[in-house]
Z-matrix of the N, CA and C atoms (Angstrom, degrees):
N
C 1 1.465
C 2 1.526 1 110.63
N 3 1.353 2 116.17 1 -46.03
C 4 1.458 3 119.21 2 -179.11
C 5 1.519 4 110.71 3 -65.63
N 6 1.391 5 115.41 4 -38.36
C 7 1.452 6 118.58 5 -179.85
C 8 1.532 7 110.13 6 -64.94
N 9 1.343 8 117.34 7 -40.45
C 10 1.455 9 120.67 8 178.44
C 11 1.513 10 112.26 9 -64.11
N 12 1.334 11 116.01 10 -42.15
C 13 1.462 12 120.15 11 178.50
C 14 1.516 13 110.51 12 -62.88
N 15 1.335 14 116.17 13 -42.66
C 16 1.466 15 120.63 14 179.84
C 17 1.529 16 110.73 15 -62.15
N 18 1.351 17 116.34 16 -40.06
C 19 1.464 18 120.06 17 178.95
C 20 1.521 19 111.36 18 -62.65
N 21 1.338 20 116.53 19 -41.93
C 22 1.463 21 120.18 20 178.89
C 23 1.528 22 110.79 21 -64.48
N 24 1.332 23 117.77 22 -38.13
C 25 1.464 24 121.47 23 176.81
C 26 1.514 25 110.72 24 -62.30
N 27 1.338 26 116.30 25 -44.22
C 28 1.467 27 120.38 26 179.54
C 29 1.526 28 110.44 27 -63.00
N 30 1.332 29 117.05 28 -43.78
C 31 1.464 30 120.85 29 179.32
C 32 1.523 31 110.63 30 -61.37
N 33 1.346 32 116.37 31 -45.23
C 34 1.466 33 120.37 32 179.76
C 35 1.522 34 111.08 33 -60.74
N 36 1.325 35 116.83 34 -44.40
C 37 1.475 36 120.34 35 -179.18
C 38 1.523 37 110.54 36 -63.38
N 39 1.346 38 116.83 37 -41.03
C 40 1.458 39 119.85 38 -179.89
C 41 1.524 40 111.13 39 -64.14
N 42 1.343 41 115.68 40 -44.09
C 43 1.461 42 119.51 41 179.13
C 44 1.515 43 110.84 42 -63.71
N 45 1.340 44 116.71 43 -44.14
C 46 1.468 45 120.42 44 -178.85
C 47 1.520 46 111.06 45 -63.43
N 48 1.335 47 116.86 46 -44.46
C 49 1.456 48 119.82 47 -178.16
C 50 1.522 49 111.38 48 -67.87
N 51 1.345 50 117.01 49 -40.71
C 52 1.460 51 119.41 50 178.85
C 53 1.518 52 110.86 51 -65.97
N 54 1.364 53 116.90 52 -38.28
C 55 1.465 54 121.03 53 178.17
C 56 1.511 55 110.72 54 -65.31
N 57 1.346 56 116.92 55 -43.38
C 58 1.467 57 120.75 56 178.43
C 59 1.517 58 111.16 57 -63.45
N 60 1.335 59 115.57 58 -39.73
C 61 1.464 60 118.88 59 179.06
C 62 1.523 61 110.76 60 -64.54
N 63 1.342 62 115.62 61 -39.03
C 64 1.469 63 119.03 62 178.55
C 65 1.518 64 111.06 63 -64.47
N 66 1.337 65 116.16 64 -41.61
C 67 1.456 66 119.34 65 178.54
C 68 1.524 67 110.52 66 -63.50
N 69 1.336 68 115.80 67 -44.74
C 70 1.465 69 119.88 68 -179.41
C 71 1.523 70 110.83 69 -61.57
N 72 1.376 71 115.55 70 -38.45
C 73 1.459 72 119.16 71 179.83
C 74 1.522 73 111.23 72 -64.16
N 75 1.324 74 117.23 73 -28.42
C 76 1.451 75 121.61 74 -179.75
C 77 1.531 76 112.39 75 -96.58
N 78 1.303 77 117.28 76 9.40
C 79 1.451 78 121.24 77 -179.74
C 80 1.514 79 111.75 78 -83.46
N 81 1.333 80 115.52 79 177.59
C 82 1.461 81 120.49 80 -178.76
C 83 1.514 82 110.00 81 -153.87
N 84 1.324 83 115.77 82 140.48
C 85 1.457 84 120.89 83 171.49
C 86 1.526 85 109.29 84 -80.15
N 87 1.324 86 116.30 85 155.47
C 88 1.460 87 120.01 86 177.27
C 89 1.522 88 110.24 87 -151.97
N 90 1.310 89 115.10 88 160.03
C 91 1.458 90 120.74 89 169.61
C 92 1.520 91 108.03 90 -141.30
N 93 1.325 92 116.04 91 160.86
C 94 1.449 93 118.96 92 -177.48
C 95 1.515 94 112.90 93 -157.41
N 96 1.318 95 115.13 94 163.92
C 97 1.458 96 123.47 95 175.01
C 98 1.521 97 108.49 96 -125.87
N 99 1.339 98 117.15 97 146.00
C 100 1.456 99 120.16 98 179.17
C 101 1.523 100 110.74 99 -147.03
N 102 1.323 101 114.22 100 158.16
C 103 1.460 102 120.67 101 177.53
C 104 1.513 103 108.99 102 -160.94
N 105 1.335 104 115.82 103 158.56
C 106 1.458 105 118.76 104 -179.79
C 107 1.506 106 113.08 105 171.59
N 108 1.330 107 114.52 106 -162.14
C 109 1.453 108 121.41 107 -176.04
C 110 1.516 109 112.77 108 -94.45
N 111 1.327 110 115.17 109 146.26
C 112 1.465 111 122.44 110 -179.77
C 113 1.524 112 108.99 111 -127.69
N 114 1.325 113 116.23 112 121.94
C 115 1.463 114 121.87 113 172.70
C 116 1.517 115 107.43 114 -104.24
N 117 1.313 116 115.90 115 108.20
C 118 1.466 117 121.69 116 179.37
C 119 1.525 118 108.95 117 -90.51
N 120 1.316 119 116.15 118 123.04
C 121 1.456 120 119.72 119 -179.98
C 122 1.519 121 110.28 120 -64.09
N 123 1.334 122 116.39 121 153.40
C 124 1.463 123 120.92 122 -178.43
C 125 1.524 124 110.64 123 -52.00
N 126 1.331 125 115.25 124 138.69
C 127 1.457 126 120.55 125 -179.74
C 128 1.525 127 109.61 126 -76.95
N 129 1.305 128 115.57 127 123.78
C 130 1.465 129 120.98 128 176.33
C 131 1.516 130 107.78 129 -111.24
N 132 1.313 131 115.37 130 116.26
C 133 1.466 132 119.14 131 -175.00
C 134 1.525 133 109.48 132 -148.73
N 135 1.330 134 115.74 133 171.69
C 136 1.459 135 120.45 134 -176.51
C 137 1.524 136 112.21 135 -110.65
N 138 1.342 137 116.37 136 23.89
C 139 1.457 138 119.69 137 179.28
C 140 1.525 139 111.12 138 -96.40
N 141 1.322 140 116.46 139 -45.61
C 142 1.466 141 119.28 140 179.68
C 143 1.517 142 109.71 141 -129.52
N 144 1.332 143 117.54 142 -74.45
C 145 1.455 144 122.47 143 -177.56
C 146 1.515 145 107.69 144 -165.88
N 147 1.329 146 117.20 145 -171.52
C 148 1.463 147 120.16 146 175.16
C 149 1.514 148 108.91 147 -78.04
N 150 1.323 149 116.03 148 131.63
C 151 1.460 150 121.93 149 -175.45
C 152 1.518 151 109.72 150 -113.15
N 153 1.322 152 116.51 151 123.45
C 154 1.452 153 121.46 152 177.47
C 155 1.525 154 109.78 153 -82.82
N 156 1.345 155 115.11 154 143.69
C 157 1.454 156 121.12 155 -176.03
C 158 1.528 157 110.76 156 -116.85
N 159 1.314 158 116.09 157 151.60
C 160 1.451 159 122.46 158 173.98
C 161 1.531 160 109.60 159 -88.41
N 162 1.349 161 115.52 160 162.44
C 163 1.458 162 119.31 161 174.87
C 164 1.524 163 109.36 162 -64.17
N 165 1.334 164 115.44 163 146.39
C 166 1.453 165 120.21 164 -178.70
C 167 1.517 166 112.19 165 -133.70
N 168 1.320 167 115.31 166 -155.79
C 169 1.462 168 120.00 167 -175.81
C 170 1.531 169 110.30 168 -140.43
N 171 1.316 170 114.06 169 163.43
C 172 1.452 171 120.70 170 175.49
C 173 1.516 172 110.15 171 -140.22
N 174 1.344 173 116.42 172 144.23
C 175 1.459 174 123.43 173 177.55
C 176 1.518 175 108.57 174 -136.59
N 177 1.343 176 116.40 175 138.09
C 178 1.445 177 117.11 176 -178.16
C 179 1.514 178 113.94 177 -162.69
N 180 1.340 179 114.60 178 -179.76
C 181 1.456 180 122.22 179 179.84
C 182 1.517 181 109.06 180 -144.16
N 183 1.340 182 115.10 181 152.30
C 184 1.463 183 121.33 182 177.32
C 185 1.519 184 108.91 183 -133.06
N 186 1.332 185 115.12 184 155.71
C 187 1.461 186 122.02 185 171.81
C 188 1.513 187 106.72 186 -146.69
N 189 1.337 188 116.57 187 134.91
C 190 1.452 189 117.50 188 -175.80
C 191 1.510 190 113.48 189 -164.13
N 192 1.338 191 114.17 190 -166.36
C 193 1.458 192 121.64 191 -177.40
C 194 1.524 193 108.79 192 -138.35
N 195 1.335 194 115.48 193 136.87
C 196 1.458 195 122.20 194 179.19
C 197 1.522 196 110.68 195 -105.15
N 198 1.328 197 116.68 196 124.90
C 199 1.459 198 121.74 197 171.05
C 200 1.519 199 107.88 198 -94.03
N 201 1.325 200 116.76 199 119.47
C 202 1.454 201 121.45 200 -175.13
C 203 1.530 202 111.59 201 -102.33
N 204 1.334 203 114.05 202 173.46
C 205 1.467 204 123.02 203 172.51
C 206 1.517 205 114.07 204 77.43
N 207 1.310 206 119.55 205 15.01
C 208 1.452 207 119.49 206 167.26
C 209 1.529 208 108.12 207 -73.25
N 210 1.300 209 116.97 208 164.34
C 211 1.463 210 120.93 209 -175.79
C 212 1.529 211 110.15 210 -63.81
N 213 1.334 212 116.17 211 101.77
C 214 1.458 213 124.02 212 178.28
C 215 1.533 214 112.91 213 59.12
N 216 1.297 215 117.07 214 24.59
C 217 1.466 216 119.44 215 -178.86
C 218 1.521 217 110.13 216 -155.22
N 219 1.329 218 115.25 217 150.69
C 220 1.454 219 123.04 218 169.17
C 221 1.529 220 108.33 219 -113.96
N 222 1.317 221 115.62 220 150.27
C 223 1.459 222 121.23 221 -179.85
C 224 1.518 223 108.33 222 -115.18
N 225 1.346 224 115.43 223 126.18
C 226 1.460 225 119.83 224 -178.66
C 227 1.526 226 111.31 225 -115.24
N 228 1.340 227 115.81 226 137.35
C 229 1.463 228 123.29 227 173.66
C 230 1.521 229 107.12 228 -119.71
N 231 1.336 230 116.88 229 129.32
C 232 1.457 231 118.67 230 -175.02
C 233 1.519 232 112.27 231 -147.78
N 234 1.318 233 114.04 232 154.78
C 235 1.445 234 122.29 233 168.72
C 236 1.515 235 108.99 234 -104.10
N 237 1.327 236 116.40 235 144.07
C 238 1.466 237 120.90 236 -175.15
C 239 1.515 238 110.54 237 -136.77
N 240 1.326 239 115.72 238 141.09
C 241 1.463 240 122.68 239 170.70
C 242 1.525 241 107.17 240 -126.41
N 243 1.338 242 117.31 241 123.06
C 244 1.466 243 120.97 242 -178.75
C 245 1.526 244 110.52 243 -137.43
N 246 1.329 245 114.70 244 136.11
C 247 1.470 246 122.22 245 175.55
C 248 1.521 247 108.44 246 -107.41
N 249 1.332 248 116.92 247 134.05
C 250 1.463 249 122.76 248 178.26
C 251 1.529 250 109.57 249 -128.51
N 252 1.339 251 115.23 250 147.10
C 253 1.476 252 119.36 251 179.43
C 254 1.512 253 110.29 252 -147.76
N 255 1.340 254 116.01 253 134.79
C 256 1.468 255 123.32 254 175.43
C 257 1.520 256 108.88 255 -136.92
N 258 1.340 257 116.18 256 138.30
C 259 1.464 258 121.04 257 175.45
C 260 1.524 259 109.80 258 -84.69
N 261 1.324 260 115.25 259 151.62
C 262 1.462 261 120.40 260 175.58
C 263 1.528 262 110.13 261 -77.09
N 264 1.331 263 115.65 262 158.07
C 265 1.467 264 121.10 263 -179.97
C 266 1.525 265 110.42 264 -116.74
N 267 1.344 266 116.91 265 -70.20
C 268 1.456 267 119.69 266 -179.36
C 269 1.525 268 109.58 267 -152.58
N 270 1.326 269 114.85 268 159.85
C 271 1.462 270 122.11 269 176.97
C 272 1.522 271 108.94 270 -106.51
N 273 1.311 272 116.49 271 126.99
C 274 1.462 273 121.13 272 179.64
C 275 1.529 274 110.86 273 -82.58
N 276 1.337 275 114.55 274 146.22
C 277 1.478 276 121.11 275 176.90
C 278 1.525 277 111.58 276 52.97
N 279 1.333 278 116.08 277 42.06
C 280 1.457 279 120.40 278 179.74
C 281 1.524 280 108.78 279 -140.38
N 282 1.314 281 120.98 280 130.72
C 283 1.475 282 126.42 281 6.86
C 284 1.534 283 115.18 282 -83.49
N 285 1.366 284 117.13 283 -8.11
C 286 1.465 285 119.32 284 178.72
C 287 1.527 286 108.38 285 -129.16
N 288 1.329 287 116.46 286 161.67
C 289 1.459 288 121.49 287 -179.90
C 290 1.524 289 110.31 288 -60.44
N 291 1.319 290 116.55 289 134.95
C 292 1.450 291 121.59 290 179.63
C 293 1.512 292 114.18 291 86.99
N 294 1.322 293 117.68 292 -5.29
C 295 1.462 294 121.72 293 179.92
C 296 1.524 295 109.81 294 -111.03
N 297 1.350 296 115.50 295 139.50
C 298 1.460 297 120.93 296 176.01
C 299 1.518 298 109.06 297 -111.58
N 300 1.321 299 116.15 298 146.18
C 301 1.458 300 121.47 299 179.92
C 302 1.514 301 110.29 300 -128.58
N 303 1.314 302 117.02 301 139.41
C 304 1.460 303 120.75 302 173.72
C 305 1.524 304 108.59 303 -69.17
N 306 1.325 305 115.32 304 135.62
C 307 1.450 306 119.80 305 -178.65
C 308 1.523 307 109.32 306 -127.30
N 309 1.322 308 117.01 307 130.26
C 310 1.460 309 122.79 308 177.18
C 311 1.525 310 109.72 309 -94.72
N 312 1.323 311 115.26 310 150.33
C 313 1.453 312 120.87 311 179.51
C 314 1.510 313 111.42 312 138.74
N 315 1.312 314 116.85 313 -175.38
C 316 1.455 315 120.57 314 177.83
C 317 1.525 316 109.80 315 -153.15
N 318 1.323 317 113.81 316 161.60
C 319 1.462 318 122.22 317 175.60
C 320 1.523 319 107.33 318 -119.73
N 321 1.321 320 116.64 319 127.96
C 322 1.460 321 120.67 320 178.35
C 323 1.523 322 109.63 321 -128.91
N 324 1.323 323 115.17 322 155.37
C 325 1.461 324 120.22 323 175.99
C 326 1.519 325 108.87 324 -141.11
N 327 1.318 326 115.51 325 141.34
C 328 1.461 327 122.48 326 173.62
C 329 1.517 328 106.46 327 -121.40
N 330 1.340 329 116.34 328 111.58
C 331 1.458 330 121.86 329 -172.41
C 332 1.521 331 110.99 330 -112.16
N 333 1.323 332 115.31 331 138.85
C 334 1.461 333 122.92 332 171.05
C 335 1.525 334 106.21 333 -116.92
N 336 1.351 335 116.22 334 117.59
C 337 1.452 336 121.27 335 -171.26
C 338 1.528 337 111.75 336 -125.38
N 339 1.341 338 115.22 337 151.57
C 340 1.455 339 122.13 338 167.60
C 341 1.521 340 107.07 339 -112.02
N 342 1.337 341 116.43 340 120.23
C 343 1.456 342 121.83 341 -174.17
C 344 1.518 343 112.00 342 -115.72
N 345 1.325 344 114.52 343 151.86
C 346 1.462 345 122.44 344 170.61
C 347 1.521 346 107.21 345 -126.46
N 348 1.339 347 116.84 346 130.90
C 349 1.465 348 121.49 347 -178.68
C 350 1.523 349 110.05 348 -130.95
N 351 1.324 350 115.63 349 148.38
C 352 1.463 351 122.33 350 175.70
C 353 1.521 352 108.05 351 -117.39
N 354 1.337 353 115.89 352 119.16
C 355 1.462 354 122.12 353 176.35
C 356 1.530 355 108.97 354 -94.61
N 357 1.321 356 116.88 355 129.69
C 358 1.461 357 121.42 356 -179.90
C 359 1.533 358 108.89 357 -96.41
N 360 1.320 359 115.70 358 105.32
C 361 1.455 360 122.32 359 -173.42
C 362 1.525 361 110.72 360 -77.66
N 363 1.340 362 115.93 361 139.21
C 364 1.459 363 121.66 362 177.55
C 365 1.519 364 109.02 363 -147.82
N 366 1.323 365 117.03 364 -172.67
C 367 1.457 366 121.56 365 -174.67
C 368 1.527 367 113.24 366 -91.36
N 369 1.333 368 117.79 367 8.02
C 370 1.458 369 121.12 368 179.73
C 371 1.524 370 109.94 369 -108.02
N 372 1.338 371 117.75 370 169.51
C 373 1.476 372 120.31 371 176.91
C 374 1.529 373 112.52 372 -71.87
N 375 1.332 374 118.20 373 -8.41
C 376 1.460 375 122.04 374 -176.96
C 377 1.528 376 109.95 375 -97.07
N 378 1.324 377 115.77 376 128.68
C 379 1.463 378 121.36 377 -179.52
C 380 1.527 379 109.59 378 -122.27
N 381 1.328 380 118.62 379 100.66
C 382 1.464 381 120.34 380 176.81
C 383 1.525 382 110.56 381 -71.48
N 384 1.327 383 115.86 382 155.54
C 385 1.465 384 120.10 383 179.86
C 386 1.525 385 110.51 384 -151.35
N 387 1.312 386 114.36 385 160.38
C 388 1.456 387 122.84 386 169.03
C 389 1.511 388 108.15 387 -124.52
N 390 1.326 389 117.23 388 154.86
C 391 1.454 390 119.75 389 -177.35
C 392 1.521 391 111.05 390 -152.58
N 393 1.319 392 114.56 391 162.58
C 394 1.453 393 122.10 392 173.56
C 395 1.515 394 109.13 393 -151.99
N 396 1.329 395 116.34 394 154.78
C 397 1.452 396 119.08 395 -177.67
C 398 1.517 397 112.76 396 -151.61
N 399 1.318 398 114.41 397 158.48
C 400 1.465 399 122.34 398 179.60
C 401 1.517 400 108.21 399 -140.95
N 402 1.328 401 115.96 400 141.77
C 403 1.461 402 119.17 401 -179.69
C 404 1.506 403 111.64 402 -177.60
N 405 1.317 404 115.68 403 -144.42
C 406 1.462 405 121.19 404 -179.16
C 407 1.510 406 110.69 405 -139.50
N 408 1.330 407 116.32 406 156.72
C 409 1.467 408 121.07 407 -179.16
C 410 1.521 409 110.11 408 -143.90
N 411 1.304 410 115.26 409 140.31
C 412 1.459 411 121.86 410 169.86
C 413 1.528 412 107.07 411 -93.80
N 414 1.319 413 116.87 412 111.87
C 415 1.466 414 122.51 413 -177.70
C 416 1.529 415 108.03 414 -104.06
N 417 1.326 416 115.45 415 125.40
C 418 1.470 417 121.11 416 -176.25
C 419 1.522 418 110.58 417 -119.60
N 420 1.329 419 115.74 418 134.16
C 421 1.471 420 123.52 419 175.78
C 422 1.524 421 105.75 420 -110.70
N 423 1.328 422 114.95 421 101.64
C 424 1.458 423 120.89 422 -164.93
C 425 1.525 424 113.26 423 -102.10
N 426 1.324 425 115.79 424 120.45
C 427 1.468 426 122.85 425 168.99
C 428 1.525 427 113.69 426 52.99
N 429 1.339 428 116.78 427 50.90
C 430 1.468 429 120.36 428 174.85
C 431 1.526 430 108.41 429 -71.05
N 432 1.338 431 117.09 430 117.05
C 433 1.458 432 121.97 431 -179.26
C 434 1.521 433 110.45 432 -132.25
N 435 1.316 434 116.33 433 141.21
C 436 1.457 435 123.62 434 174.90
C 437 1.524 436 108.10 435 -121.37
N 438 1.328 437 115.68 436 132.57
C 439 1.468 438 119.79 437 -179.60
C 440 1.522 439 110.54 438 -53.63
N 441 1.308 440 115.75 439 131.42
C 442 1.450 441 121.99 440 179.00
C 443 1.517 442 114.03 441 87.06
N 444 1.316 443 116.99 442 -15.47
C 445 1.473 444 120.32 443 -179.77
C 446 1.516 445 112.52 444 -115.28
N 447 1.335 446 116.08 445 -17.13
C 448 1.453 447 119.46 446 179.89
C 449 1.519 448 112.17 447 75.78
N 450 1.331 449 115.40 448 -154.05
C 451 1.459 450 121.82 449 -177.35
C 452 1.523 451 110.61 450 -70.93
N 453 1.351 452 116.05 451 127.50
C 454 1.466 453 119.66 452 178.08
C 455 1.530 454 112.54 453 -113.40
N 456 1.348 455 116.96 454 -21.24
C 457 1.465 456 118.94 455 -178.99
C 458 1.519 457 110.31 456 -160.22
N 459 1.329 458 115.78 457 133.40
C 460 1.464 459 122.67 458 173.99
C 461 1.527 460 106.99 459 -156.54
N 462 1.326 461 116.45 460 90.33
C 463 1.462 462 120.69 461 -173.16
C 464 1.525 463 109.61 462 -155.22
N 465 1.322 464 116.78 463 172.22
C 466 1.455 465 121.84 464 -179.76
C 467 1.525 466 109.72 465 -150.04
N 468 1.319 467 115.14 466 166.92
C 469 1.466 468 121.51 467 177.41
C 470 1.526 469 108.30 468 -155.07
N 471 1.327 470 116.63 469 151.26
C 472 1.460 471 122.77 470 175.69
C 473 1.522 472 108.21 471 -107.34
N 474 1.331 473 116.56 472 123.31
C 475 1.466 474 121.15 473 -169.63
C 476 1.530 475 110.68 474 -138.22
N 477 1.327 476 114.62 475 165.78
C 478 1.456 477 121.73 476 175.20
C 479 1.531 478 109.76 477 -66.23
N 480 1.340 479 116.77 478 138.92
C 481 1.461 480 121.86 479 -179.34
C 482 1.523 481 109.80 480 -129.67
N 483 1.324 482 115.10 481 152.91
C 484 1.460 483 120.47 482 177.65
C 485 1.520 484 109.34 483 -148.31
N 486 1.334 485 116.50 484 160.54
C 487 1.453 486 120.64 485 178.49
C 488 1.526 487 110.76 486 -154.64
N 489 1.323 488 114.39 487 152.88
C 490 1.459 489 123.64 488 175.60
C 491 1.522 490 107.33 489 -135.52
N 492 1.324 491 116.72 490 144.73
C 493 1.449 492 117.58 491 -177.93
C 494 1.511 493 113.49 492 -163.63
N 495 1.322 494 113.99 493 176.80
C 496 1.453 495 122.63 494 177.47
C 497 1.515 496 107.59 495 -154.73
N 498 1.321 497 115.39 496 158.65
C 499 1.446 498 118.80 497 -179.63
C 500 1.509 499 111.68 498 -174.52
N 501 1.332 500 114.46 499 -164.63
C 502 1.455 501 120.26 500 -178.81
C 503 1.526 502 108.35 501 -148.56
N 504 1.323 503 115.52 502 133.87
C 505 1.461 504 121.53 503 176.93
C 506 1.529 505 109.08 504 -105.91
N 507 1.321 506 115.86 505 139.10
C 508 1.466 507 121.90 506 178.49
C 509 1.519 508 108.61 507 -111.18
N 510 1.316 509 116.61 508 127.44
C 511 1.459 510 121.76 509 -177.65
C 512 1.519 511 110.54 510 -76.77
N 513 1.337 512 116.39 511 114.77
C 514 1.459 513 121.86 512 176.15
C 515 1.521 514 110.65 513 -89.40
N 516 1.334 515 116.46 514 -45.65
C 517 1.469 516 123.16 515 173.94
C 518 1.525 517 106.79 516 -140.18
N 519 1.328 518 116.04 517 -175.08
C 520 1.464 519 119.67 518 178.24
C 521 1.517 520 112.56 519 -64.86
N 522 1.322 521 116.45 520 -18.84
C 523 1.464 522 120.04 521 -176.13
C 524 1.526 523 114.11 522 -123.58
N 525 1.307 524 118.72 523 -5.92
C 526 1.458 525 121.77 524 -175.01
C 527 1.526 526 110.44 525 -122.30
N 528 1.350 527 115.76 526 132.62
C 529 1.460 528 121.41 527 -175.68
C 530 1.530 529 109.76 528 -132.95
N 531 1.326 530 115.30 529 137.44
C 532 1.465 531 121.99 530 173.40
C 533 1.522 532 107.69 531 -94.92
N 534 1.321 533 116.81 532 126.92
C 535 1.464 534 121.79 533 -171.03
C 536 1.532 535 110.13 534 -120.20
N 537 1.341 536 116.18 535 122.79
C 538 1.459 537 121.90 536 174.06
C 539 1.517 538 108.05 537 -119.75
N 540 1.348 539 116.74 538 123.85
C 541 1.456 540 118.34 539 -175.39
C 542 1.515 541 113.65 540 -149.73
N 543 1.322 542 113.96 541 161.03
C 544 1.462 543 122.34 542 175.07
C 545 1.529 544 108.68 543 -112.57
N 546 1.337 545 116.43 544 141.70
C 547 1.454 546 120.91 545 175.57
C 548 1.525 547 110.17 546 -139.19
N 549 1.321 548 114.34 547 134.74
C 550 1.463 549 119.74 548 167.57
C 551 1.514 550 106.32 549 -95.87
N 552 1.333 551 115.80 550 115.53
C 553 1.466 552 121.76 551 -177.41
C 554 1.524 553 109.06 552 -116.50
N 555 1.322 554 116.27 553 131.11
C 556 1.462 555 120.32 554 -177.81
C 557 1.529 556 109.74 555 -148.53
N 558 1.338 557 114.83 556 165.10
C 559 1.464 558 121.10 557 177.86
C 560 1.530 559 109.54 558 -134.56
N 561 1.310 560 114.60 559 168.34
C 562 1.463 561 118.86 560 167.05
C 563 1.523 562 108.46 561 -66.50
N 564 1.323 563 116.55 562 158.90
C 565 1.460 564 119.51 563 -179.91
C 566 1.528 565 110.46 564 -57.21
N 567 1.325 566 114.84 565 134.73
C 568 1.464 567 120.99 566 177.51
C 569 1.524 568 109.20 567 -84.91
N 570 1.314 569 116.58 568 128.34
C 571 1.468 570 121.78 569 178.12
C 572 1.527 571 108.98 570 -88.54
N 573 1.339 572 116.21 571 116.73
C 574 1.460 573 121.31 572 -177.26
C 575 1.526 574 109.68 573 -134.21
N 576 1.339 575 114.21 574 166.89
C 577 1.462 576 121.25 575 -179.97
C 578 1.520 577 109.62 576 -123.19
N 579 1.330 578 116.21 577 126.70
C 580 1.462 579 121.39 578 -179.55
C 581 1.522 580 110.63 579 -74.81
N 582 1.334 581 115.32 580 171.34
C 583 1.461 582 120.92 581 -177.82
C 584 1.526 583 112.37 582 -63.22
N 585 1.334 584 117.17 583 -26.80
C 586 1.467 585 119.45 584 179.93
C 587 1.525 586 112.59 585 -87.94
N 588 1.335 587 116.97 586 6.13
C 589 1.454 588 121.16 587 177.87
C 590 1.510 589 115.44 588 93.04
N 591 1.327 590 117.47 589 -4.16
C 592 1.465 591 121.15 590 178.81
C 593 1.521 592 110.23 591 -74.49
N 594 1.328 593 116.78 592 133.67
C 595 1.457 594 122.32 593 179.33
C 596 1.514 595 110.63 594 -108.40
N 597 1.326 596 115.71 595 149.69
C 598 1.464 597 120.05 596 179.00
C 599 1.505 598 111.22 597 -174.36
N 600 1.328 599 116.48 598 179.25
C 601 1.449 600 122.28 599 -179.66
C 602 1.518 601 111.37 600 -109.95
N 603 1.336 602 116.06 601 144.75
C 604 1.464 603 122.44 602 178.94
C 605 1.523 604 108.28 603 -127.09
N 606 1.320 605 116.28 604 133.98
C 607 1.462 606 120.74 605 180.00
C 608 1.526 607 110.97 606 -78.64
N 609 1.335 608 115.88 607 156.36
C 610 1.460 609 121.88 608 172.78
C 611 1.523 610 107.06 609 -138.57
N 612 1.351 611 116.51 610 109.31
C 613 1.468 612 122.27 611 179.70
C 614 1.519 613 108.08 612 -139.38
N 615 1.322 614 116.60 613 130.51
C 616 1.465 615 119.32 614 -172.31
C 617 1.519 616 112.15 615 -141.30
N 618 1.342 617 114.27 616 153.10
C 619 1.457 618 123.10 617 171.80
C 620 1.525 619 107.51 618 -108.71
N 621 1.342 620 116.05 619 131.01
C 622 1.455 621 120.99 620 -173.51
C 623 1.528 622 110.75 621 -128.65
N 624 1.320 623 116.52 622 131.59
C 625 1.460 624 122.12 623 171.35
C 626 1.529 625 106.78 624 -117.04
N 627 1.332 626 115.44 625 116.96
C 628 1.459 627 121.04 626 -172.52
C 629 1.520 628 111.85 627 -120.71
N 630 1.327 629 115.58 628 139.20
C 631 1.453 630 123.20 629 173.18
C 632 1.514 631 108.12 630 -116.60
N 633 1.335 632 116.29 631 130.08
C 634 1.446 633 118.61 632 -176.00
C 635 1.512 634 113.70 633 -148.58
N 636 1.319 635 114.29 634 174.10
C 637 1.464 636 123.29 635 175.17
C 638 1.522 637 109.11 636 -122.22
N 639 1.332 638 115.35 637 135.80
C 640 1.469 639 121.01 638 175.50
C 641 1.523 640 109.26 639 -120.76
N 642 1.319 641 115.64 640 133.83
C 643 1.455 642 121.03 641 178.00
C 644 1.521 643 108.88 642 -118.84
N 645 1.324 644 117.28 643 122.58
C 646 1.471 645 121.96 644 178.96
C 647 1.526 646 109.67 645 -104.34
N 648 1.333 647 114.45 646 150.23
C 649 1.466 648 118.68 647 -179.27
C 650 1.521 649 110.46 648 -149.96
């Protein structure tokens, strides 16, 4: 019985390893560039008040590897670096309740992510996909100023980041793909210190629509 079980284990391992090797042999490296619009949700924090943000932009690059020949799907593993920036708009209930104040400054993030994506293969030039990622981001709150009060915040923090998304790639050539996708990108609250010495956490949550090009080789 033990000998039979051991034989089945050996057979399974051989099949699995040969299958993985076949997939790897049919895989491909790729790199890409992307850019698009970023909607940063209002900042909710305990330093001043809720801060409304303007629409911003994001620019980034990816490099990864595609494992092919899964059942109607390809599996992609990639590293990503993306920079995002949004200008501030106004602070609610500041300096008093019921009053809004214009606030100058911007919020930027530089994220390094590890992503996994599943491409759903079909007979058309369009390849839909879903993805998720985990990594870290340096979130900076730059030169927050309110007229009459001066500088109220200028600080940064490096925090855990995550994202979920979906999109569709269009095949331009055998090696070049046009990629349009949506991503929800967020981080843990950034711990920062205001100009008056008050410390607190600020959320970072954003909606991203990105257009990019991927080249496989």
